[in-house]
N, CA, C and O of each residue as an XYZ file, in Angstrom:
440
protein
N      -2.530    -16.911      5.255
C      -3.390    -15.787      5.595
C      -3.481    -14.854      4.394
O      -2.463    -14.520      3.788
N      -4.669    -14.441      4.056
C      -4.895    -13.569      2.903
C      -4.373    -12.164      3.196
O      -4.552    -11.645      4.298
N      -3.731    -11.559      2.209
C      -3.187    -10.216      2.385
C      -4.211     -9.126      2.130
O      -3.953     -7.960      2.431
N      -5.367     -9.478      1.583
C      -6.347     -8.441      1.258
C      -7.192     -8.018      2.449
O      -7.976     -7.075      2.335
N      -7.058     -8.679      3.576
C      -7.760     -8.304      4.809
C      -6.722     -8.175      5.917
O      -5.800     -8.983      6.026
N      -6.893     -7.139      6.735
C      -5.942     -6.968      7.818
C      -6.235     -5.735      8.635
O      -7.289     -5.115      8.498
N      -5.293     -5.387      9.487
C      -5.412     -4.218     10.347
C      -5.237     -2.973      9.496
O      -4.312     -2.886      8.688
N      -6.125     -2.019      9.681
C      -6.086     -0.789      8.898
C      -5.275      0.291      9.605
O      -5.226      0.357     10.833
N      -4.647      1.130      8.799
C      -3.916      2.279      9.303
C      -4.725      3.539      9.014
O      -5.464      3.604      8.032
N      -4.574      4.535      9.878
C      -5.212      5.830      9.644
C      -4.540      6.454      8.424
O      -3.323      6.636      8.434
N      -5.291      6.788      7.375
C      -4.668      7.317      6.156
C      -3.922      8.635      6.356
O      -2.995      8.939      5.606
N      -4.314      9.413      7.352
C      -3.675     10.710      7.567
C      -2.360     10.591      8.334
O      -1.442     11.383      8.120
N      -2.268      9.595      9.236
C      -1.105      9.523     10.118
C      -0.293      8.245      9.986
O       0.835      8.184     10.475
N      -0.830      7.238      9.345
C      -0.227      5.897      9.261
C      -0.116      5.209     10.619
O       0.594      4.213     10.752
N      -0.812      5.732     11.628
C      -0.910      5.046     12.911
C      -2.015      3.999     12.814
O      -2.831      4.034     11.892
N      -2.038      3.075     13.761
C      -3.116      2.089     13.786
C      -4.460      2.806     13.887
O      -4.608      3.764     14.645
N      -5.419      2.339     13.125
C      -6.766      2.918     13.164
C      -7.518      2.239     14.306
O      -7.744      1.029     14.282
N      -7.899      3.023     15.294
C      -8.569      2.498     16.483
C     -10.072      2.713     16.342
O     -10.539      3.809     16.033
N     -10.800      1.649     16.575
C     -12.259      1.680     16.515
C     -12.762      0.905     17.737
O     -13.287     -0.202     17.621
N     -12.584      1.523     18.912
C     -12.888      0.837     20.171
C     -14.385      0.604     20.344
O     -15.197      1.514     20.174
N     -14.727     -0.627     20.684
C     -16.099     -1.008     21.006
C     -16.091     -1.571     22.424
O     -15.295     -2.453     22.745
N     -16.968     -1.063     23.256
C     -17.021     -1.501     24.656
C     -18.303     -2.293     24.918
O     -19.332     -2.064     24.283
N     -18.219     -3.216     25.855
C     -19.411     -3.968     26.241
C     -20.174     -3.179     27.310
O     -19.814     -2.043     27.619
N     -21.220     -3.777     27.870
C     -22.075     -3.093     28.843
C     -21.313     -2.660     30.098
O     -21.698     -1.690     30.751
N     -20.243     -3.368     30.437
C     -19.456     -3.025     31.623
C     -18.350     -2.007     31.312
O     -17.608     -1.602     32.207
N     -18.244     -1.602     30.062
C     -17.235     -0.622     29.687
C     -15.896     -1.215     29.300
O     -14.925     -0.487     29.095
N     -15.840     -2.540     29.197
C     -14.595     -3.215     28.824
C     -14.469     -3.200     27.296
O     -15.431     -3.485     26.582
N     -13.278     -2.866     26.810
C     -13.037     -2.864     25.366
C     -13.032     -4.305     24.867
O     -12.226     -5.124     25.308
N     -13.942     -4.602     23.939
C     -14.028     -5.949     23.374
C     -13.454     -6.001     21.958
O     -13.115     -7.079     21.469
N     -13.345     -4.872     21.311
C     -12.701     -4.739     20.004
C     -12.022     -3.385     19.971
O     -12.497     -2.424     20.577
N     -10.897     -3.317     19.252
C     -10.205     -2.043     19.236
C      -9.599     -1.652     17.906
O      -9.724     -0.502     17.485
N      -8.951     -2.578     17.244
C      -8.301     -2.251     15.983
C      -9.271     -2.412     14.825
O     -10.022     -3.385     14.760
N      -9.246     -1.451     13.913
C     -10.092     -1.537     12.717
C      -9.481     -2.549     11.752
O      -8.276     -2.533     11.499
N     -10.318     -3.419     11.222
C      -9.898     -4.453     10.282
C     -10.717     -4.290      9.013
O     -11.911     -3.998      9.075
N     -10.084     -4.475      7.867
C     -10.807     -4.351      6.606
C      -9.935     -4.654      5.410
O      -8.902     -5.313      5.530
N     -10.359     -4.167      4.249
C      -9.644     -4.367      2.994
C      -8.332     -3.574      3.020
O      -8.333     -2.383      3.332
N      -7.227     -4.228      2.698
C      -5.922     -3.578      2.806
C      -5.173     -3.409      1.481
O      -4.047     -2.909      1.481
N      -5.756     -3.805      0.376
C      -5.027     -3.755     -0.904
C      -4.546     -2.337     -1.226
O      -3.371     -2.144     -1.536
N      -5.429     -1.355     -1.157
C      -5.051      0.025     -1.483
C      -4.054      0.552     -0.452
O      -3.099      1.244     -0.805
N      -4.275      0.227      0.808
C      -3.354      0.635      1.868
C      -1.961      0.070      1.594
O      -0.968      0.792      1.682
N      -1.887     -1.215      1.264
C      -0.603     -1.852      1.000
C       0.067     -1.258     -0.239
O       1.289     -1.112     -0.269
N      -0.716     -0.916     -1.255
C      -0.152     -0.281     -2.442
C       0.534      1.026     -2.065
O       1.654      1.297     -2.497
N      -0.142      1.827     -1.261
C       0.432      3.100     -0.833
C       1.707      2.925     -0.033
O       2.677      3.657     -0.229
N       1.707      1.957      0.868
C       2.897      1.708      1.682
C       4.065      1.252      0.819
O       5.197      1.690      1.022
N       3.799      0.383     -0.134
C       4.854     -0.111     -1.027
C       5.371      1.021     -1.915
O       6.576      1.130     -2.140
N       4.472      1.858     -2.416
C       4.896      2.972     -3.267
C       5.796      3.944     -2.514
O       6.794      4.407     -3.066
N       5.467      4.261     -1.273
C       6.240      5.237     -0.497
C       7.542      4.680      0.046
O       8.504      5.426      0.231
N       7.588      3.380      0.305
C       8.767      2.779      0.931
C       9.948      2.726     -0.030
O       9.786      2.558     -1.238
N      11.129      2.874      0.537
C      12.366      2.667     -0.215
C      12.890      1.279      0.107
O      12.622      0.734      1.178
N      13.628      0.722     -0.813
C      14.223     -0.591     -0.579
C      15.041     -0.527      0.712
O      15.802      0.415      0.930
N      14.875     -1.533      1.559
C      15.583     -1.590      2.824
C      14.769     -1.126      4.012
O      15.165     -1.371      5.152
N      13.644     -0.463      3.787
C      12.821      0.002      4.906
C      12.100     -1.144      5.599
O      11.913     -1.106      6.815
N      11.695     -2.157      4.852
C      11.069     -3.339      5.442
C      12.166     -4.375      5.623
O      12.566     -5.044      4.670
N      12.645     -4.500      6.845
C      13.816     -5.335      7.117
C      13.597     -6.802      6.742
O      14.541     -7.481      6.338
N      12.383     -7.291      6.868
C      12.105     -8.686      6.516
C      12.083     -8.883      4.996
O      12.322     -9.986      4.505
N      11.796     -7.815      4.263
C      11.742     -7.856      2.792
C      12.570     -6.687      2.250
O      11.998     -5.703      1.781
N      13.899     -6.775      2.302
C      14.752     -5.620      1.987
C      14.684     -5.125      0.542
O      15.118     -4.005      0.269
N      14.163     -5.908     -0.379
C      14.084     -5.452     -1.765
C      12.713     -4.872     -2.106
O      12.485     -4.466     -3.246
N      11.795     -4.827     -1.132
C      10.445     -4.316     -1.373
C      10.405     -2.808     -1.185
O      10.889     -2.286     -0.181
N       9.827     -2.112     -2.153
C       9.647     -0.668     -2.063
C       9.950      0.005     -3.387
O      10.944     -0.311     -4.041
N       9.092      0.931     -3.780
C       9.273      1.620     -5.057
C       9.931      2.989     -4.899
O      10.502      3.503     -5.861
N       9.866      3.591     -3.715
C      10.480      4.900     -3.504
C       9.925      5.957     -4.443
O      10.675      6.677     -5.102
N       8.604      6.041     -4.496
C       7.917      6.890     -5.469
C       8.296      8.373     -5.351
O       8.156      9.108     -6.328
N       8.763      8.825     -4.204
C       9.123     10.241     -4.083
C      10.295     10.605     -4.995
O      10.491     11.781     -5.301
N      11.064      9.630     -5.426
C      12.170      9.883     -6.341
C      11.711     10.144     -7.772
O      12.533     10.475     -8.627
N      10.424     10.005     -8.048
C       9.919     10.207     -9.402
C       9.926     11.685     -9.805
O       9.936     12.007    -10.993
N       9.922     12.566     -8.829
C       9.886     14.004     -9.115
C      11.060     14.403    -10.004
O      12.219     14.168     -9.662
N      10.755     14.993    -11.116
C      11.773     15.450    -12.042
C      12.353     14.368    -12.935
O      13.198     14.662    -13.781
N      11.928     13.145    -12.773
C      12.424     12.044    -13.602
C      11.541     11.915    -14.837
O      10.321     12.060    -14.752
N      12.145     11.649    -15.958
C      11.391     11.525    -17.208
C      11.329     10.081    -17.692
O      10.823      9.820    -18.784
N      11.829      9.149    -16.907
C      11.848      7.732    -17.282
C      10.559      7.056    -16.806
O      10.576      6.273    -15.856
N       9.448      7.363    -17.472
C       8.132      6.886    -17.060
C       7.993      5.379    -17.233
O       7.412      4.713    -16.376
N       8.513      4.835    -18.320
C       8.397      3.396    -18.574
C       9.073      2.608    -17.457
O       8.538      1.601    -16.992
N      10.232      3.060    -17.032
C      10.951      2.394    -15.944
C      10.185      2.439    -14.638
O      10.166      1.458    -13.895
N       9.550      3.573    -14.349
C       8.754      3.696    -13.121
C       7.529      2.796    -13.159
O       7.203      2.145    -12.166
N       6.850      2.756    -14.297
C       5.681      1.863    -14.410
C       6.097      0.424    -14.175
O       5.416     -0.315    -13.465
N       7.208      0.026    -14.764
C       7.696     -1.350    -14.599
C       8.067     -1.620    -13.130
O       7.705     -2.659    -12.578
N       8.785     -0.687    -12.509
C       9.198     -0.870    -11.113
C       7.999     -0.973    -10.176
O       7.977     -1.825     -9.289
N       7.006     -0.112    -10.367
C       5.800     -0.165     -9.535
C       5.090     -1.503     -9.709
O       4.691     -2.127     -8.726
N       4.930     -1.946    -10.956
C       4.269     -3.223    -11.217
C       5.048     -4.377    -10.579
O       4.446     -5.269     -9.981
N       6.368     -4.371    -10.698
C       7.185     -5.445    -10.108
C       7.070     -5.472     -8.589
O       6.996     -6.544     -7.989
N       7.056     -4.294     -7.966
C       6.961     -4.240     -6.506
C       5.610     -4.741     -6.010
O       5.542     -5.444     -5.001
N       4.538     -4.386     -6.709
C       3.215     -4.868     -6.310
C       3.085     -6.360     -6.544
O       2.460     -7.057     -5.745
N       3.664     -6.862     -7.624
C       3.661     -8.302     -7.890
C       4.457     -9.043     -6.820
O       4.080    -10.145     -6.420
N       5.547     -8.452     -6.356
C       6.359     -9.075     -5.311
C       5.570     -9.256     -4.022
O       5.872    -10.146     -3.227
N       4.567     -8.422     -3.815
C       3.714     -8.534     -2.628
C       2.534     -9.464     -2.868
O       1.707     -9.655     -1.977
N       2.445    -10.046     -4.063
C       1.386    -11.013     -4.342
C       0.191    -10.452     -5.082
O      -0.832    -11.127     -5.194
N       0.294     -9.234     -5.590
C      -0.827     -8.648     -6.329
C      -0.746     -9.019     -7.803
O       0.337     -9.171     -8.370
N      -1.910     -9.158     -8.400
C      -1.999     -9.311     -9.850
C      -2.206     -7.899    -10.391
O      -3.214     -7.256    -10.099
N      -1.257     -7.429    -11.169
C      -1.282     -6.063    -11.684
C      -1.832     -6.076    -13.102
O      -1.268     -6.706    -13.997
N      -2.930     -5.379    -13.292
C      -3.528     -5.276    -14.620
C      -3.040     -4.028    -15.347
O      -2.844     -4.051    -16.562
N      -2.842     -2.933    -14.600
C      -2.406     -1.697    -15.251
C      -1.758     -0.762    -14.238
O      -2.193     -0.652    -13.092
N      -0.706     -0.093    -14.696
C      -0.096      1.008    -13.964
C       0.040      2.130    -14.976
O       0.719      1.972    -15.991
N      -0.590      3.248    -14.714
C      -0.567      4.376    -15.643
C      -0.056      5.619    -14.915
O      -0.564      5.993    -13.858
N       0.949      6.241    -15.500
C       1.508      7.474    -14.953
C       1.216      8.615    -15.922
O       1.583      8.550    -17.095
N       0.562      9.644    -15.434
C       0.274     10.837    -16.231
C       1.025     11.990    -15.576
O       0.506     12.645    -14.672
N       2.245     12.231    -16.037
C       3.090     13.254    -15.419
C       2.552     14.661    -15.653
O       2.776     15.549    -14.830
N       1.849     14.877    -16.755
C       1.302     16.201    -17.049
C       0.265     16.613    -16.006
O       0.158     17.790    -15.663
N      -0.495     15.646    -15.504
C      -1.544     15.928    -14.520
C      -1.216     15.394    -13.126
O      -2.072     15.393    -12.242
N       0.027     14.938    -12.928
C       0.456     14.374    -11.638
C      -0.518     13.313    -11.146
O      -1.000     13.373    -10.015
N      -0.802     12.345    -12.006
C      -1.779     11.317    -11.682
C      -1.174      9.931    -11.862
O      -0.527      9.639    -12.868
N      -1.399      9.096    -10.870
C      -0.977      7.697    -10.912
C      -2.226      6.839    -10.768
O      -2.993      7.002     -9.819
N      -2.427      5.930    -11.709
C      -3.571      5.024    -11.662
C      -3.049      3.594    -11.590
O      -2.233      3.176    -12.412
N      -3.530      2.854    -10.598
C      -3.113      1.467    -10.423
C      -4.349      0.593    -10.409
O      -5.301      0.855     -9.673
N      -4.329     -0.448    -11.226
C      -5.367     -1.467    -11.221
C      -4.681     -2.761    -10.846
O      -4.132     -3.454    -11.703
N      -4.713     -3.089     -9.558
C      -4.042     -4.286     -9.048
C      -4.788     -4.779     -7.823
O      -5.360     -3.988     -7.074
N      -4.781     -6.079     -7.625
C      -5.466     -6.675     -6.465
C      -4.820     -8.002     -6.116
O      -4.125     -8.603     -6.935
N      -5.053     -8.445     -4.911
C      -4.582     -9.765     -4.485
C      -5.472    -10.837     -5.094
O      -6.652    -10.601     -5.353
N      -4.910    -12.000     -5.317
C      -5.712    -13.114     -5.838
C      -5.799    -13.087     -7.336
O      -4.883    -12.627     -8.016
N      -6.913    -13.585     -7.855
C      -7.036    -13.743     -9.297
C      -7.442    -12.503    -10.026
O      -7.576    -12.522    -11.250
């Protein structure tokens, strides 16, 4: 199963994104929003700490620990390794601490 398509989460709450569609009788025929998940998965991996995903205990970058850290090269490497572990091809990870900006160019597949 491809990882780039899947169930979407609400970006504000991380709850399942519900997009209920009802038929003429009012019965729900579709409910969960499905779409592109690469960016969603990147965010989840960045925020997660190792051990949070019990099936994959080494997955997670723990990005909140970057605050006050000056080891930018290590963080770029860790982020790239974590995204690669999830099957993404990482082209670039750029951290701009002066402007609090993180840029990721990574996607599933080729």
